[in-house]
GUDRENDO-457614 format. One record per residue (C-alpha): residue in one letter; y, z negated, x negated; residue number from 0. Coordinates in Angstrom, 1 decimal. Layout:
<atoms>
+----+--------+--------+--------+-----+
: aa :      Y :      Z :      X :   i :
+----+--------+--------+--------+-----+
:  a :      Y :      Z :      X : NUM :
...
+----+--------+--------+--------+-----+
</atoms>
This chain:
<atoms>
+----+--------+--------+--------+-----+
: aa :      Y :      Z :      X :   i :
+----+--------+--------+--------+-----+
:  m :   89.5 :  -23.6 : -211.8 :   0 :
:  i :   91.9 :  -24.3 : -209.0 :   1 :
:  a :   94.4 :  -22.4 : -210.8 :   2 :
:  g :   92.5 :  -19.1 : -211.1 :   3 :
:  v :   91.8 :  -19.6 : -207.1 :   4 :
:  v :   95.7 :  -20.0 : -206.2 :   5 :
:  i :   96.4 :  -17.0 : -208.5 :   6 :
:  g :   93.7 :  -14.9 : -207.2 :   7 :
:  a :   94.8 :  -16.2 : -203.5 :   8 :
:  l :   98.4 :  -14.8 : -204.0 :   9 :
:  v :   96.9 :  -11.6 : -205.2 :  10 :
:  l :   95.1 :  -10.8 : -202.3 :  11 :
:  a :   97.6 :  -12.3 : -199.7 :  12 :
:  i :  100.3 :   -9.7 : -201.7 :  13 :
:  a :   97.9 :   -6.6 : -201.8 :  14 :
:  t :   97.0 :   -7.0 : -198.2 :  15 :
:  a :  100.6 :   -8.4 : -196.5 :  16 :
:  r :  100.9 :   -4.9 : -194.7 :  17 :
:  r :   97.0 :   -5.6 : -193.1 :  18 :
:  p :   97.3 :   -9.4 : -191.9 :  19 :
:  w :   94.0 :   -9.4 : -190.6 :  20 :
:  v :   92.4 :   -8.7 : -194.2 :  21 :
:  p :   93.4 :  -12.2 : -196.0 :  22 :
:  l :   92.5 :  -13.9 : -192.4 :  23 :
:  a :   89.2 :  -12.5 : -192.2 :  24 :
:  v :   88.6 :  -13.8 : -196.0 :  25 :
:  v :   89.5 :  -17.2 : -194.8 :  26 :
:  v :   87.3 :  -17.3 : -191.9 :  27 :
:  v :   84.1 :  -16.0 : -194.3 :  28 :
:  i :   85.1 :  -18.3 : -197.0 :  29 :
:  a :   85.7 :  -21.4 : -194.5 :  30 :
:  l :   82.1 :  -20.7 : -192.7 :  31 :
:  a :   80.2 :  -19.7 : -196.5 :  32 :
:  l :   81.4 :  -22.3 : -198.8 :  33 :
:  s :   81.1 :  -25.8 : -197.4 :  34 :
:  t :   84.0 :  -28.7 : -198.5 :  35 :
:  g :   81.1 :  -30.6 : -200.6 :  36 :
:  s :   80.0 :  -27.0 : -202.5 :  37 :
:  s :   83.8 :  -26.1 : -203.4 :  38 :
:  r :   84.2 :  -30.1 : -205.0 :  39 :
:  q :   80.8 :  -29.3 : -206.9 :  40 :
:  l :   82.4 :  -26.0 : -208.3 :  41 :
:  g :   85.3 :  -28.3 : -209.6 :  42 :
:  m :   87.7 :  -27.4 : -206.7 :  43 :
:  s :   90.1 :  -30.2 : -205.4 :  44 :
:  v :   91.2 :  -27.9 : -202.7 :  45 :
:  h :   89.1 :  -25.9 : -200.5 :  46 :
:  p :   89.7 :  -22.3 : -201.4 :  47 :
:  a :   90.1 :  -21.2 : -197.7 :  48 :
:  v :   92.8 :  -24.0 : -197.5 :  49 :
:  v :   94.6 :  -21.9 : -200.7 :  50 :
:  l :   94.8 :  -18.5 : -199.2 :  51 :
:  t :   95.9 :  -19.7 : -196.2 :  52 :
:  f :   99.3 :  -21.3 : -197.6 :  53 :
:  a :   99.3 :  -17.8 : -199.9 :  54 :
:  v :   99.2 :  -15.7 : -197.1 :  55 :
:  l :  102.1 :  -17.8 : -195.5 :  56 :
:  a :  104.2 :  -17.9 : -198.5 :  57 :
:  v :  103.8 :  -14.1 : -199.3 :  58 :
:  q :  104.9 :  -13.6 : -195.6 :  59 :
:  l :  108.3 :  -16.2 : -195.7 :  60 :
:  v :  109.1 :  -14.5 : -198.7 :  61 :
:  r :  108.7 :  -10.9 : -197.3 :  62 :
:  e :  110.2 :  -11.3 : -194.1 :  63 :
:  p :  111.5 :  -15.2 : -193.4 :  64 :
:  r :  113.6 :  -14.4 : -190.3 :  65 :
:  a :  110.6 :  -13.0 : -188.7 :  66 :
:  v :  108.6 :  -15.9 : -189.2 :  67 :
:  l :  111.1 :  -18.1 : -188.1 :  68 :
:  s :  111.9 :  -16.4 : -185.4 :  69 :
:  d :  107.9 :  -16.7 : -184.4 :  70 :
:  v :  108.1 :  -20.2 : -185.0 :  71 :
:  a :  110.6 :  -20.4 : -182.3 :  72 :
:  r :  108.3 :  -18.5 : -179.6 :  73 :
:  m :  105.4 :  -21.1 : -180.5 :  74 :
:  l :  108.1 :  -24.0 : -180.7 :  75 :
:  g :  105.9 :  -26.0 : -178.2 :  76 :
:  v :  103.0 :  -26.0 : -180.0 :  77 :
:  v :  104.7 :  -26.3 : -183.5 :  78 :
:  v :  106.6 :  -29.5 : -182.2 :  79 :
:  c :  102.9 :  -30.6 : -180.9 :  80 :
:  f :  101.2 :  -30.2 : -184.2 :  81 :
:  g :  104.1 :  -30.9 : -186.6 :  82 :
:  a :  104.5 :  -34.4 : -184.6 :  83 :
:  f :  100.8 :  -35.2 : -185.3 :  84 :
:  i :  100.7 :  -33.7 : -188.8 :  85 :
:  l :  103.8 :  -36.5 : -189.6 :  86 :
:  a :  102.0 :  -39.3 : -187.7 :  87 :
:  t :   98.9 :  -39.1 : -189.9 :  88 :
:  a :  101.2 :  -38.5 : -193.1 :  89 :
:  l :  103.1 :  -42.0 : -191.8 :  90 :
:  f :  100.3 :  -44.2 : -190.7 :  91 :
:  s :   98.1 :  -43.0 : -193.6 :  92 :
:  w :  100.9 :  -44.2 : -196.3 :  93 :
:  s :  101.8 :  -47.4 : -194.3 :  94 :
:  a :   98.0 :  -48.5 : -194.5 :  95 :
:  g :   97.8 :  -46.9 : -198.2 :  96 :
:  r :   95.4 :  -44.3 : -197.3 :  97 :
:  t :   96.6 :  -41.6 : -198.9 :  98 :
:  d :   93.9 :  -40.9 : -201.3 :  99 :
:  s :   91.7 :  -39.6 : -198.6 : 100 :
:  y :   94.5 :  -37.4 : -196.8 : 101 :
:  g :   93.2 :  -34.3 : -198.4 : 102 :
:  l :   90.7 :  -34.2 : -195.1 : 103 :
:  v :   94.0 :  -34.1 : -193.0 : 104 :
:  v :   94.9 :  -31.1 : -195.0 : 105 :
:  t :   91.8 :  -29.1 : -194.8 : 106 :
:  q :   90.7 :  -30.0 : -191.1 : 107 :
:  v :   94.5 :  -30.2 : -189.5 : 108 :
:  i :   97.3 :  -28.9 : -191.3 : 109 :
:  a :   95.4 :  -25.6 : -192.9 : 110 :
:  p :   94.0 :  -24.6 : -189.8 : 111 :
:  a :   97.3 :  -25.3 : -187.8 : 112 :
:  v :   98.7 :  -22.9 : -190.4 : 113 :
:  l :   96.0 :  -20.2 : -190.0 : 114 :
:  l :   96.3 :  -20.3 : -186.2 : 115 :
:  f :  100.3 :  -19.3 : -186.5 : 116 :
:  l :   99.1 :  -16.5 : -189.1 : 117 :
:  v :   96.6 :  -15.2 : -186.7 : 118 :
:  r :   98.7 :  -15.6 : -183.5 : 119 :
:  r :  101.7 :  -13.4 : -185.7 : 120 :
:  a :   99.1 :  -10.8 : -186.5 : 121 :
:  v :   97.8 :  -10.3 : -182.8 : 122 :
:  t :  101.1 :  -10.2 : -181.8 : 123 :
:  s :  102.1 :   -7.5 : -183.9 : 124 :
:  d :   98.7 :   -5.8 : -182.8 : 125 :
:  a :   96.1 :   -6.9 : -180.9 : 126 :
:  r :   93.4 :   -4.8 : -182.4 : 127 :
:  n :   94.0 :   -7.3 : -185.7 : 128 :
:  g :   92.6 :   -9.9 : -183.3 : 129 :
:  v :   89.7 :   -7.6 : -182.1 : 130 :
:  v :   88.7 :   -7.0 : -185.7 : 131 :
:  l :   88.9 :  -10.5 : -187.1 : 132 :
:  l :   86.5 :  -11.8 : -184.2 : 133 :
:  r :   84.4 :   -9.6 : -185.2 : 134 :
:  v :   84.4 :  -10.4 : -188.8 : 135 :
:  l :   83.5 :  -14.2 : -187.4 : 136 :
:  v :   80.7 :  -12.9 : -185.8 : 137 :
:  w :   79.0 :  -10.6 : -188.0 : 138 :
:  a :   79.3 :  -13.4 : -190.9 : 139 :
:  c :   77.9 :  -15.8 : -188.6 : 140 :
:  v :   75.2 :  -13.8 : -187.7 : 141 :
:  a :   74.5 :  -13.2 : -191.7 : 142 :
:  e :   74.7 :  -17.0 : -191.6 : 143 :
:  a :   71.7 :  -17.0 : -189.0 : 144 :
:  v :   69.9 :  -14.9 : -190.9 : 145 :
:  l :   70.4 :  -17.2 : -193.8 : 146 :
:  v :   69.3 :  -20.1 : -192.0 : 147 :
:  l :   65.9 :  -18.1 : -190.6 : 148 :
:  l :   65.1 :  -17.2 : -194.4 : 149 :
:  v :   65.3 :  -20.5 : -195.4 : 150 :
:  a :   63.3 :  -21.6 : -192.6 : 151 :
:  n :   60.5 :  -19.5 : -193.2 : 152 :
:  g :   60.7 :  -20.2 : -196.8 : 153 :
:  l :   61.7 :  -16.8 : -197.9 : 154 :
:  v :   64.8 :  -17.9 : -200.2 : 155 :
:  p :   65.4 :  -21.4 : -201.6 : 156 :
:  q :   67.9 :  -23.7 : -199.5 : 157 :
:  p :   71.9 :  -23.1 : -200.5 : 158 :
:  n :   73.0 :  -26.4 : -202.1 : 159 :
:  l :   70.0 :  -28.6 : -201.6 : 160 :
:  a :   71.1 :  -30.7 : -204.4 : 161 :
:  l :   73.8 :  -31.6 : -202.3 : 162 :
:  v :   72.4 :  -31.9 : -198.5 : 163 :
:  s :   69.8 :  -33.6 : -200.0 : 164 :
:  g :   72.2 :  -36.3 : -200.8 : 165 :
:  a :   73.0 :  -37.1 : -197.4 : 166 :
:  r :   72.4 :  -39.9 : -195.0 : 167 :
:  w :   71.1 :  -37.6 : -192.3 : 168 :
:  f :   68.9 :  -35.5 : -194.7 : 169 :
:  e :   66.5 :  -38.5 : -195.2 : 170 :
:  d :   65.5 :  -38.6 : -191.5 : 171 :
:  d :   65.8 :  -34.8 : -190.8 : 172 :
:  p :   65.4 :  -32.8 : -194.0 : 173 :
:  e :   64.0 :  -30.3 : -191.9 : 174 :
:  r :   66.9 :  -29.5 : -189.9 : 175 :
:  a :   69.0 :  -26.2 : -191.2 : 176 :
:  v :   72.7 :  -26.1 : -192.2 : 177 :
:  g :   72.8 :  -22.9 : -193.9 : 178 :
:  t :   75.8 :  -22.4 : -196.4 : 179 :
:  l :   77.4 :  -25.6 : -194.6 : 180 :
:  d :   76.7 :  -29.0 : -195.4 : 181 :
:  h :   75.8 :  -30.7 : -192.0 : 182 :
:  p :   73.8 :  -29.4 : -189.1 : 183 :
:  l :   76.3 :  -30.3 : -186.5 : 184 :
:  v :   78.7 :  -28.4 : -188.1 : 185 :
:  a :   76.4 :  -25.5 : -188.5 : 186 :
:  g :   75.5 :  -25.6 : -185.0 : 187 :
:  v :   78.8 :  -25.3 : -183.6 : 188 :
:  w :   79.9 :  -22.3 : -185.5 : 189 :
:  l :   76.6 :  -20.4 : -184.8 : 190 :
:  a :   76.8 :  -21.6 : -181.2 : 191 :
:  a :   80.7 :  -20.3 : -180.6 : 192 :
:  a :   79.8 :  -17.0 : -182.3 : 193 :
:  i :   77.2 :  -16.1 : -179.4 : 194 :
:  p :   79.9 :  -15.6 : -176.6 : 195 :
:  a :   82.3 :  -14.3 : -179.0 : 196 :
:  a :   79.1 :  -11.3 : -179.8 : 197 :
:  a :   81.2 :  -10.0 : -176.5 : 198 :
:  v :   83.6 :   -8.1 : -179.2 : 199 :
:  i :   80.6 :   -6.1 : -180.4 : 200 :
:  r :   80.7 :   -2.5 : -178.6 : 201 :
:  t :   76.7 :   -1.8 : -178.6 : 202 :
:  g :   74.7 :   -3.5 : -176.2 : 203 :
:  w :   71.4 :   -4.2 : -177.7 : 204 :
:  l :   72.9 :   -4.7 : -180.9 : 205 :
:  r :   75.3 :   -7.4 : -179.2 : 206 :
:  l :   72.2 :   -8.7 : -177.7 : 207 :
:  a :   69.9 :   -8.7 : -180.9 : 208 :
:  a :   72.8 :  -10.5 : -182.7 : 209 :
:  s :   72.7 :  -13.4 : -179.6 : 210 :
:  a :   69.2 :  -14.0 : -180.0 : 211 :
:  v :   69.5 :  -14.4 : -184.0 : 212 :
:  l :   72.2 :  -16.6 : -183.7 : 213 :
:  f :   70.7 :  -18.8 : -180.5 : 214 :
:  a :   67.5 :  -18.8 : -182.8 : 215 :
:  a :   69.5 :  -20.1 : -185.8 : 216 :
:  v :   71.2 :  -22.7 : -183.3 : 217 :
:  l :   67.7 :  -24.0 : -182.5 : 218 :
:  l :   66.9 :  -24.9 : -186.2 : 219 :
:  t :   70.0 :  -27.0 : -186.4 : 220 :
:  g :   68.7 :  -29.6 : -184.4 : 221 :
:  a :   72.0 :  -30.1 : -182.8 : 222 :
:  r :   71.5 :  -30.8 : -178.9 : 223 :
:  t :   74.9 :  -29.9 : -177.7 : 224 :
:  a :   75.5 :  -26.8 : -179.7 : 225 :
:  v :   71.7 :  -25.7 : -178.5 : 226 :
:  v :   72.8 :  -26.4 : -175.0 : 227 :
:  i :   76.4 :  -24.8 : -175.4 : 228 :
:  a :   74.2 :  -21.7 : -177.1 : 229 :
:  a :   71.9 :  -21.4 : -174.2 : 230 :
:  i :   74.6 :  -21.5 : -171.7 : 231 :
:  a :   76.6 :  -18.7 : -173.4 : 232 :
:  l :   73.8 :  -16.2 : -173.9 : 233 :
:  l :   73.1 :  -16.4 : -170.3 : 234 :
:  l :   76.9 :  -16.0 : -169.7 : 235 :
:  l :   76.8 :  -13.1 : -172.0 : 236 :
:  v :   74.5 :  -11.6 : -170.3 : 237 :
:  l :   75.7 :  -12.2 : -166.8 : 238 :
:  r :   79.2 :  -11.0 : -167.2 : 239 :
:  s :   77.9 :   -7.7 : -168.7 : 240 :
:  t :   78.9 :   -4.4 : -166.9 : 241 :
:  a :   75.1 :   -3.5 : -167.0 : 242 :
:  a :   73.9 :   -2.7 : -163.1 : 243 :
:  p :   73.0 :   -5.6 : -161.3 : 244 :
:  l :   69.0 :   -4.8 : -161.5 : 245 :
:  a :   69.7 :   -4.4 : -164.9 : 246 :
:  r :   71.3 :   -7.7 : -165.5 : 247 :
:  i :   68.9 :   -9.7 : -163.6 : 248 :
:  a :   66.0 :   -8.0 : -165.8 : 249 :
:  l :   68.0 :   -8.8 : -168.9 : 250 :
:  v :   68.3 :  -12.4 : -167.8 : 251 :
:  l :   64.5 :  -12.7 : -166.9 : 252 :
:  v :   64.0 :  -11.3 : -170.6 : 253 :
:  v :   66.4 :  -14.0 : -171.9 : 254 :
:  l :   64.8 :  -16.6 : -170.5 : 255 :
:  t :   61.4 :  -15.8 : -171.5 : 256 :
:  v :   62.2 :  -15.1 : -175.1 : 257 :
:  g :   64.1 :  -18.5 : -175.0 : 258 :
:  a :   61.5 :  -20.4 : -173.5 : 259 :
:  l :   59.0 :  -18.6 : -176.2 : 260 :
:  l :   61.9 :  -19.6 : -179.0 : 261 :
:  v :   62.0 :  -23.1 : -177.8 : 262 :
:  s :   58.3 :  -24.0 : -177.0 : 263 :
:  g :   57.4 :  -22.6 : -180.6 : 264 :
:  p :   58.1 :  -23.5 : -184.4 : 265 :
:  l :   61.7 :  -22.6 : -184.1 : 266 :
:  g :   62.3 :  -25.3 : -181.2 : 267 :
:  a :   60.0 :  -27.8 : -182.6 : 268 :
:  t :   63.4 :  -29.6 : -184.6 : 269 :
:  t :   65.6 :  -29.2 : -181.5 : 270 :
:  l :   62.6 :  -30.9 : -179.1 : 271 :
:  g :   61.7 :  -33.7 : -181.6 : 272 :
:  r :   65.8 :  -34.6 : -181.5 : 273 :
:  f :   65.5 :  -34.7 : -177.3 : 274 :
:  a :   62.2 :  -36.5 : -177.5 : 275 :
:  d :   63.1 :  -39.0 : -180.2 : 276 :
:  d :   66.8 :  -39.0 : -182.0 : 277 :
:  g :   65.7 :  -41.9 : -184.4 : 278 :
:  g :   68.3 :  -44.4 : -182.4 : 279 :
:  s :   71.2 :  -42.0 : -182.4 : 280 :
:  s :   72.0 :  -42.4 : -178.8 : 281 :
:  t :   71.6 :  -46.3 : -179.2 : 282 :
:  a :   73.9 :  -46.0 : -182.0 : 283 :
:  r :   76.3 :  -43.5 : -179.8 : 284 :
:  g :   76.3 :  -46.5 : -177.3 : 285 :
:  k :   77.1 :  -49.0 : -179.6 : 286 :
:  a :   80.0 :  -47.2 : -181.1 : 287 :
:  l :   81.5 :  -46.0 : -177.8 : 288 :
:  a :   81.3 :  -50.2 : -176.5 : 289 :
:  l :   83.1 :  -51.0 : -179.9 : 290 :
:  a :   85.7 :  -47.8 : -179.1 : 291 :
:  l :   86.4 :  -49.7 : -175.7 : 292 :
:  e :   87.5 :  -52.8 : -177.3 : 293 :
:  v :   90.1 :  -51.5 : -180.3 : 294 :
:  l :   91.2 :  -48.3 : -178.0 : 295 :
:  p :   94.0 :  -49.8 : -176.2 : 296 :
:  g :   95.7 :  -51.4 : -179.5 : 297 :
:  s :   95.8 :  -47.9 : -181.0 : 298 :
:  f :   98.2 :  -46.0 : -178.2 : 299 :
:  l :  101.2 :  -45.5 : -180.3 : 300 :
:  r :  100.2 :  -46.8 : -183.9 : 301 :
:  g :   97.1 :  -45.4 : -185.8 : 302 :
:  g :   95.8 :  -47.3 : -189.1 : 303 :
:  g :   95.9 :  -44.2 : -191.1 : 304 :
:  v :   92.9 :  -41.5 : -192.0 : 305 :
:  s :   89.5 :  -42.7 : -192.1 : 306 :
:  s :   90.6 :  -46.2 : -190.7 : 307 :
:  s :   88.1 :  -45.6 : -187.9 : 308 :
:  e :   85.3 :  -45.4 : -190.3 : 309 :
:  h :   86.0 :  -48.6 : -191.9 : 310 :
:  v :   86.3 :  -50.6 : -188.1 : 311 :
:  t :   82.7 :  -49.0 : -187.3 : 312 :
:  r :   81.5 :  -50.2 : -191.1 : 313 :
:  d :   83.1 :  -53.6 : -190.5 : 314 :
:  a :   81.2 :  -53.8 : -187.1 : 315 :
:  l :   77.9 :  -52.8 : -188.9 : 316 :
:  l :   77.2 :  -49.9 : -186.9 : 317 :
:  p :   74.8 :  -47.4 : -188.5 : 318 :
:  s :   77.4 :  -44.7 : -187.3 : 319 :
:  t :   80.9 :  -43.5 : -186.8 : 320 :
:  f :   82.8 :  -42.8 : -183.8 : 321 :
:  e :   81.1 :  -39.6 : -182.7 : 322 :
:  n :   84.1 :  -38.2 : -181.0 : 323 :
:  p :   87.5 :  -36.8 : -182.4 : 324 :
:  l :   89.4 :  -38.0 : -179.7 : 325 :
:  i :   88.1 :  -41.6 : -180.4 : 326 :
:  v :   88.5 :  -40.8 : -184.4 : 327 :
:  s :   92.0 :  -39.9 : -184.2 : 328 :
:  t :   93.3 :  -42.3 : -181.9 : 329 :
:  i :   92.4 :  -44.8 : -183.9 : 330 :
:  d :   93.4 :  -43.3 : -187.3 : 331 :
:  f :   96.7 :  -41.6 : -185.8 : 332 :
:  g :   97.7 :  -43.1 : -182.4 : 333 :
:  g :   96.4 :  -41.9 : -178.9 : 334 :
:  v :  100.2 :  -40.4 : -178.1 : 335 :
:  f :   99.8 :  -38.3 : -181.5 : 336 :
:  t :   96.2 :  -37.3 : -180.3 : 337 :
:  l :   97.0 :  -36.0 : -177.2 : 338 :
:  l :   99.5 :  -34.2 : -178.3 : 339 :
:  f :   97.8 :  -32.2 : -180.8 : 340 :
:  f :   94.2 :  -31.8 : -178.6 : 341 :
:  g :   96.4 :  -30.9 : -175.8 : 342 :
:  a :   98.4 :  -28.2 : -177.2 : 343 :
:  l :   94.7 :  -26.8 : -178.3 : 344 :
:  v :   93.8 :  -27.1 : -174.4 : 345 :
:  a :   97.3 :  -25.7 : -173.8 : 346 :
:  l :   96.6 :  -22.4 : -175.7 : 347 :
:  v :   93.3 :  -21.4 : -174.4 : 348 :
:  l :   94.3 :  -22.3 : -170.6 : 349 :
:  a :   97.7 :  -19.9 : -171.3 : 350 :
:  g :   95.3 :  -17.4 : -172.0 : 351 :
:  r :   93.1 :  -17.2 : -169.2 : 352 :
:  r :   94.6 :  -14.3 : -167.9 : 353 :
:  t :   96.5 :  -12.7 : -170.9 : 354 :
:  a :   94.3 :  -13.6 : -173.8 : 355 :
:  a :   94.8 :  -11.5 : -176.8 : 356 :
:  v :   91.3 :  -11.0 : -177.2 : 357 :
:  p :   89.3 :  -12.1 : -173.9 : 358 :
:  e :   86.4 :  -12.1 : -175.8 : 359 :
:  a :   87.6 :  -15.0 : -177.6 : 360 :
:  r :   87.9 :  -17.5 : -174.4 : 361 :
:  l :   84.5 :  -18.9 : -174.0 : 362 :
:  a :   84.2 :  -18.9 : -177.7 : 363 :
:  a :   87.4 :  -21.2 : -178.1 : 364 :
:  v :   85.6 :  -23.5 : -174.9 : 365 :
:  a :   82.5 :  -23.5 : -176.8 : 366 :
:  a :   84.3 :  -24.5 : -180.1 : 367 :
:  f :   86.1 :  -26.9 : -178.4 : 368 :
:  l :   83.4 :  -28.5 : -176.6 : 369 :
:  g :   80.7 :  -28.7 : -179.7 : 370 :
:  v :   83.2 :  -30.6 : -181.7 : 371 :
:  m :   83.6 :  -33.3 : -179.2 : 372 :
:  g :   79.8 :  -34.4 : -179.4 : 373 :
:  f :   80.0 :  -35.6 : -183.1 : 374 :
:  n :   82.5 :  -37.0 : -185.8 : 375 :
:  s :   84.0 :  -33.5 : -186.4 : 376 :
:  f :   87.5 :  -33.6 : -187.8 : 377 :
:  g :   87.1 :  -37.0 : -189.1 : 378 :
:  a :   84.6 :  -35.9 : -192.0 : 379 :
:  p :   84.6 :  -33.3 : -194.8 : 380 :
:  s :   84.1 :  -29.9 : -193.5 : 381 :
:  t :   85.9 :  -26.5 : -192.3 : 382 :
:  v :   84.7 :  -26.7 : -188.6 : 383 :
:  g :   88.7 :  -27.0 : -187.9 : 384 :
:  f :   89.3 :  -23.5 : -189.2 : 385 :
:  l :   86.6 :  -22.1 : -186.3 : 386 :
:  v :   88.4 :  -23.9 : -183.6 : 387 :
:  f :   91.7 :  -22.6 : -184.5 : 388 :
:  v :   90.9 :  -19.3 : -185.1 : 389 :
:  v :   89.0 :  -18.8 : -181.7 : 390 :
:  v :   92.1 :  -20.5 : -179.9 : 391 :
:  a :   94.2 :  -18.7 : -181.7 : 392 :
:  l :   92.5 :  -15.5 : -180.6 : 393 :
:  a :   92.0 :  -16.6 : -177.0 : 394 :
:  a :   95.5 :  -17.6 : -176.1 : 395 :
:  p :   98.3 :  -15.1 : -175.3 : 396 :
:  p :  100.4 :  -13.2 : -177.6 : 397 :
:  s :  103.5 :  -15.2 : -178.5 : 398 :
:  s :  105.8 :  -12.6 : -177.3 : 399 :
:  g :  103.9 :   -9.7 : -175.9 : 400 :
:  c :  101.8 :   -7.1 : -178.6 : 401 :
:  r :  104.2 :   -4.3 : -180.2 : 402 :
:  v :  103.6 :   -1.7 : -182.6 : 403 :
:  s :  102.1 :   -3.0 : -185.5 : 404 :
:  d :  103.3 :   -2.6 : -189.3 : 405 :
:  v :   99.9 :   -2.0 : -190.2 : 406 :
:  p :   98.9 :    1.7 : -191.0 : 407 :
:  q :   96.8 :    3.2 : -187.9 : 408 :
:  e :   94.1 :    4.0 : -190.4 : 409 :
:  h :   93.5 :    0.3 : -190.9 : 410 :
:  a :   93.4 :   -0.4 : -187.1 : 411 :
:  v :   90.2 :   -1.2 : -185.3 : 412 :
:  a :   90.2 :    0.2 : -181.8 : 413 :
:  p :   89.3 :   -2.5 : -178.8 : 414 :
:  a :   85.4 :   -2.6 : -177.9 : 415 :
:  r :   84.1 :   -0.2 : -175.5 : 416 :
:  t :   81.6 :   -0.7 : -173.0 : 417 :
:  s :   78.1 :    0.6 : -174.1 : 418 :
:  a :   75.1 :    1.7 : -171.9 : 419 :
:  g :   72.7 :   -1.5 : -171.1 : 420 :
:  l :   74.5 :   -4.8 : -172.0 : 421 :
:  g :   77.9 :   -3.5 : -171.4 : 422 :
:  g :   80.9 :   -5.5 : -172.7 : 423 :
:  a :   81.9 :   -9.0 : -171.1 : 424 :
:  r :   84.7 :   -8.6 : -168.6 : 425 :
+----+--------+--------+--------+-----+
</atoms>
């Protein structure tokens, strides 16, 4: 089956070579719609989003090698940071004999880093490519949120029930929503990050409706960090609108009222239950943090290889992993290289605080970055890396200023315009 996926990816990449946003949008949709566990169940050792990402890069290298290398040179600092981290992951994993788990790094880091490069190329070519890509991400997340609500109300069966029912978290919290993904925390980050990104939707009432649907779905995931991020993002979306001050005050009151009703109703029962009784999660995290403080000093320059942090917690008889990607990455790949990797992501977002390629992506990047800090996001199989790298790429400034696109104008998408009521974000 993997051969068919490779051929299909190459055909799509070639057919859409002059419309760079199309295959990148497909990557985002596939990363959300197909979990890593589902792809393995379908007999694919490599996630289709990974295959398509590398197919797009290969086609661009063949079509315009000098332009690609020139763009690499423009992003040299980021490329060096990512490259050093990836080299460290390979070296430490090989020296520790953990190369059998290296596919995790490919899915969570290498392919998303390539996607970030491709998105920045597309946005630099024409900023409208970034606008349409962000819209695709938002509407894909809205579709995911609708699915979550339908499953919660028993209108459609849970996708991949056999897969998620075998997970450890399902034994304690079977009511938590996951949509098409394989963990409620991953689903929570995807949906919460889409709320501030919804500012890219032109029509005010449609933007608010989409955000409300997303927020309701986040509540059903029971992901506490994601719920807090989603609530703040929803309020900021209203406060940063271009509506009149009185209209904004009214909208805030409406949002707070509806939010309170959602949280206190059936939709919020899962989340409130998690805040009231987290099943020992906070205690386990406290023990994991204490253990991390003991082992981190020895991991500043050298890591134990991919998944070595999981072995550390297992040997200590802890019921959970280190629920933070900075700790996990430091133990696995060394503190210096971890700082280079995550520092480069933060630097890109900060660099775009005034000149972001797609301004509506800035808060989405912050939301995604904060969201993944609350669990073992990069140390377990998932597609959350694609989300983080895409919104960071859109929140960063263009590589060298936007230029005339090679994309025919009939395929370009105009930037979002302010509409009556809940206006666009400023």
